[in-house]
N, C-alpha and C positions, 0 to 999 in steps of 0.2 A: 352436498359437500360440506363437511364440518370444518371447524376452525383449524385443526391440525393439518388437514389436507390443503386448505387454502394457504396457510403459512408456508407449507412445504413447496407449494406451487410458486409462491412469491420468492422464496429463497432460490429456487431453480431459475426463475426468470432473471433475478438479479445476477446470479453467477454466469448465466448464459450471455446476458447483455455485456457484462464486464469482459468476458472472453472475446466476444465479437468485436468490441471497440479496441481491445488490446491487439487483436489480429490486424485490424485496420491500421492502427498506429504503427505496428511493426512493418507492415507491407509498404506503407506510404512514406514513412519518415526514417525509421531506425535502420532498416536493412539497406536502403539506398545510401544513407549517410555513411554507414560502415563500409560499403563497397567503394564509394568515391574516395574515402580516406585511404583505403587499402591500395587502390590503383594509383593515387597521387604519391604515396610513399614508395611504391614499387618503381614508378617512373623516375622519382628523384634518385633512388639508389642506382638505377640503371644508368642515368645520366652521369652520376658521380663515378661509376665504374668505367664508363667509356672515357671520361676525362683523365682518369689515372692511367689508362692504357696509352693514350696519346702522349703523355709526358715522357 
């Protein structure tokens, strides 16, 4: 294995590792945070809609 193959392998490993950790971050923090925020907003608007109907 010469230097160009080795450097290509290192670049591949770096990109693969960054992608792996990005997927872990998305699955564990960002997507659940987005979903919780969405459902909180939907619940708030639904409550406001029911309050207007009762008036």
